[in-house]
N, C-alpha and C positions, 0 to 999 in steps of 0.2 A: 347341626343345620339350624339352629336358633342363632349360634354366634355369628353365622353368615349373615343371616338377616339383620343382626343388630350392628354388624359392622358396615353393612351396606346404607343402613339408616343413618348411622353415623357421618359416614362419608358424604352422603347426600344433604345432611343437614349443615356440614363443614362447607361444602361447594356453595350452598345458600349464603350463609354467612361471610364468605369470602367473595361475593359477589356474582357468583353463578346463579343461573336460572333456567327454568325450563325453556325449549323452544329458541335459545338464543338466535341461531341462523335465521328465524323467521322474520326478524325486525331490523331493519338497516336505518341507520342516522346518518346525514349528510348536510353539507352546508355549501351555499354557493360563494360564502365569504372566506373560506380556505378549505383544503383538502385534508383527510386524515394524515397525521405524522408531518404536518408542514407548518411553518411560521405563521403565528397568528398575526396578520396584519395590523398596522399601527393603528388606525382608527378603533380597533377593539381593546387596545390596552387602556391603562389608567392615565388620567391627565398629568400625572407627574412625568410619564415618559413621553409626552407629546401626544398621547392619545386622546380619543373623544369618550372614552368609557361607555361605549355603544356595544349592545349585545350583538352578536353575530345572527345572520339568517340561519336557521335550522328546518330542516323538514325531513319527515320519515316515511317509511313504508307502511302498508296496511298491516294492522298488527294482527296476531293469531286470534282465533276466536275465543270469545270468553272476556275479552279485554274491555274492562268497565272505565277505566282513565288512564292516563300517564302521569308520570313525575320526571322530573329533569333535574339533575345536579350537575354542578362543574366544581371539580375539585383538583388541588395542587398538591400531589403527596410529596413534591420536592421541596415544599417550602420549609424555611427554617425555624419551624414551630411544630411541638408535639401535635400528631395527627394530620398534620398539613394544613392547608387553607381552603375552606369553602368559600366559592367565589359567587355562587348563585345557586337558588334552588326554586323550583315550581311544581307545584302539584295540584290535584284536583283538576287537571287539564282533561277536558271532555274526550270521550272515546272517539268522537268525530273529527277532532282537529289534528291535522297533517303537517303542522308548521308553524314557525314563528318567525316574522319578517324581522329583518335587522333594524335594531333601536325600536321595534314595534310593539304595540300593547300585548301584554302576558296573557295567555287565554286560560288563566287559573289563579292560584293564590301563591304568592311568593313567600318564601322561607326566610328566615333571619340568617345571613350569613356571617362569616368570621369577623367582618367589620362592624357586627351588630347593626347591619341595614337591610332593609328587605328591598334589594334592587341587585341589578347585575354590577358587579367589581370586576373590571377588567384586569388582566394579567399586569402585575407590578412588581416582578422579583427584584431582589437585590442584585447587583453586579457579581458574575459568576457563572456558576454551570446552567446548563439548559434545564428549564422547567417543563413539565408535561401537564397539559391541562385538560383532564378527561372529562369531556361533556358525556353524561351518561344519561338515556332515556330509558325508563321502566315502562312495559305493558303491565297493568295492574289488575288483580282480579276484584278490586273495590272502586266503587264511584268517588269515594272521598276518604282522604287518610287523616285530615285533621278535624278538630274541634273547633272551639271559638278562638282560642288563641293560637298566634300562628307557630308553626314548628321551626326550630332550628334546621340549617340544611344538612347538618350531620345526622341529626334525630330523622330526617326525612329519607337520608339514604339508607338507614338502617331499617326504617318502616317499609320503604320501597322494595329493598331486597327481599324481604320476609313474605311480600304481596305479589311479587313479580311472576308474571307469566312466561315474560321474555324481557332481554335487555338489549340495547345496542350502544356502541361507545364510538366516540369521535375524540381524536386528541389532537390538540393544536400545541406546538412548541413556541419558547420563546425564551431568549437569555438576553441580559443587558450586556452589549459589547462594550470593550473598553473606551471607544470613541464616543459612545452615546452617554452625554450627561443628562441626568434629570433636569427638568425645566424649574422644578420646585423639589425640596427635599422629599427623597422618596421615604413613604410612610415605612414602619416596621413591618407592615404587612406585605407578602408575597403577590 
């Protein structure tokens, strides 16, 4: 019996590390800018691809009881760099907040993304395959995750996973078609 309990505890820990959390279905993330599993509109792309590098509108449902704050990360696991590309991270979002307007003021602290900046960095993949941009919202059991120094988006994702009561994901898609030529050289970041 002890072996069964140890196995179940190990499975629960693995689920949390792989991005699972309790009560996932109780939190929903949506956008008026694009629907789940659809192409990210041009205005939200990087400037090199003719976009405005503007963050999309995001809104979410009421969180489960016990939520003390939210965190949001945007990650491209298809990026041609180890670990993917971290496009955005926001944390210490008050539990009373239910959305972020397009290009709007960020209701929390911004993490440092893969571009080494504390800002939204729109999709900017190299030509080729479709990239998946995972916008993941975490309802957290803590009011704050960070100290004085800003977190990296990657570290934020790990902390948020460890403190998640629930999570929701919205995925945007984008690829650079052969006919679409960058206005400026595309940075090596996705």
